C-alpha positions in Angstrom: 0.0 0.1 0.1 1.3 3.4 -0.9 1.5 6.2 1.3 -0.8 9.2 0.5 1.3 12.5 0.7 -0.6 14.8 3.0 -0.2 18.8 3.1 1.2 18.4 6.4 3.8 15.9 5.0 5.0 18.5 2.5 5.0 21.5 5.1 6.9 19.3 7.3 9.4 18.6 4.6 9.8 22.3 3.7 9.8 23.9 7.0 13.7 23.4 7.6 14.5 25.0 4.3 15.1 23.7 0.8 18.3 21.6 0.3 21.1 23.5 -1.3 21.2 21.2 -4.6 20.6 22.3 -8.2 17.0 21.2 -8.3 15.6 21.6 -4.5 11.9 21.1 -5.3 12.8 17.8 -7.2 15.0 16.6 -4.1 12.2 17.3 -1.7 9.4 15.6 -4.1 11.9 12.5 -4.3 12.3 12.4 -0.8 8.1 12.3 -0.3 7.9 9.9 -3.1 6.0 12.1 -5.5 6.9 13.9 -8.8 8.1 17.6 -8.7 5.2 18.9 -10.9 2.9 17.3 -8.2 4.6 19.0 -5.3 4.6 22.4 -7.3 0.9 22.0 -7.5 0.3 21.3 -4.0 2.3 24.0 -2.9 0.5 26.6 -5.2 -2.7 25.2 -4.1 -1.7 25.6 -0.4 -0.7 29.3 -0.8 -3.9 29.9 -2.9 -5.9 28.5 -0.1 -3.9 30.5 2.7 -2.6 27.5 4.3 1.0 28.7 3.7 1.9 32.5 2.9 5.2 31.9 1.3 8.4 30.1 1.0 11.1 32.7 1.6 14.8 32.9 2.4 15.5 34.1 6.2 19.1 35.4 5.6 21.3 36.0 8.7 22.0 39.9 8.2 24.8 40.0 10.6 26.8 37.1 8.4 26.0 39.3 5.0 27.9 42.3 6.7 24.6 44.2 7.7 25.4 44.9 11.2 23.4 47.7 11.8 19.8 46.8 11.4 16.9 49.3 12.7 13.1 49.1 12.8 12.2 52.5 11.6 8.7 53.5 13.1 6.6 56.2 11.8 3.3 58.0 12.7 1.8 58.6 9.3 -1.3 60.3 8.6 -4.1 57.4 8.6 -5.8 58.8 5.4 -2.4 58.3 3.6 -0.7 55.1 5.1 -1.8 52.6 2.6 -0.7 54.7 -0.2 2.8 55.7 1.3 3.3 52.2 3.0 3.1 50.5 -0.3 5.7 53.2 -1.5 8.1 52.4 1.6 7.6 48.7 1.5 8.9 48.7 -2.5 11.9 50.6 -1.5 14.9 48.1 -2.3 16.5 48.8 1.0 13.4 48.0 3.2 13.1 44.1 3.9 9.8 44.3 5.4 7.2 46.9 6.4 3.6 46.9 7.7 0.9 48.9 9.3 0.1 48.5 13.2 -2.3 50.5 15.3 -1.2 52.8 17.3 -1.0 52.3 21.3 -1.7 56.0 22.4 -0.6 57.8 24.4 2.7 55.9 24.8 3.3 54.7 21.0 1.9 57.0 18.3 3.5 54.7 15.5 1.7 53.2 12.9 4.1 52.4 10.2 7.1 50.1 10.5 9.9 49.5 8.1 13.1 47.3 8.7 16.2 48.6 7.2 19.9 47.1 7.3 23.1 48.5 6.7 26.7 48.1 7.3 26.7 51.0 9.8 24.4 53.0 11.8 25.3 55.7 9.5 23.9 54.0 6.5 20.7 53.0 8.3 20.2 56.6 9.3 20.8 57.6 5.6 18.2 55.2 4.4 15.7 56.4 7.2 16.3 60.0 6.0 15.5 58.8 2.5 12.0 57.5 4.0 11.3 60.7 5.8 11.8 62.6 2.6 8.9 60.1 1.0 6.7 60.7 3.8 6.8 64.2 3.9 4.1 66.3 5.6 2.3 63.0 6.1 4.7 62.0 8.7 4.3 63.4 12.3 6.7 61.6 14.2 9.6 58.9 13.7 11.9 56.8 15.8 14.3 53.9 15.1 14.7 50.7 17.1 18.1 49.1 16.5 18.5 45.5 16.6 21.1 44.2 19.5 20.9 40.5 18.7 19.1 38.0 16.2 15.8 36.4 17.5 13.7 33.9 15.8 14.3 33.1 12.2 11.8 30.4 11.5 8.2 30.1 11.0 5.7 27.5 12.3 7.2 24.2 12.9 5.2 21.1 12.9 6.3 17.8 14.5 6.3 14.7 12.2 3.4 12.6 12.8 3.8 9.1 14.6 3.6 6.2 12.3 
């Protein structure tokens, strides 16, 4: 009797990262006992249904020479945050950005954008570029520098017992 490969089996096979081989999806598919086209179809279906959001690299910025890392935080006019957030998120030096609700009176910031550089001065220059784009729609800003690497993984599923 052949084992039916479940979505959970696929996620478990992918969650530790893709193998560093010329055809990583083919290697994963072989390990699961299915062909690569079937694997890719199943991954696309899981993405389409929202079971998984993405498959992405999670680099160690420090090992890449990006030793200055700052989460820039901005108090942006609510009427313009969608428009301006999309522009900021598309900047080549912003690795991720998102909108968050303010926590008034202590935390007035509603737009977050992660910036990396080889020095604090480089990060500050990039922050100044963001400030120029936000212009008058920005009422305040700050930056939170990273002091260490925290979690770099997504959800981890345990293998089911046979």
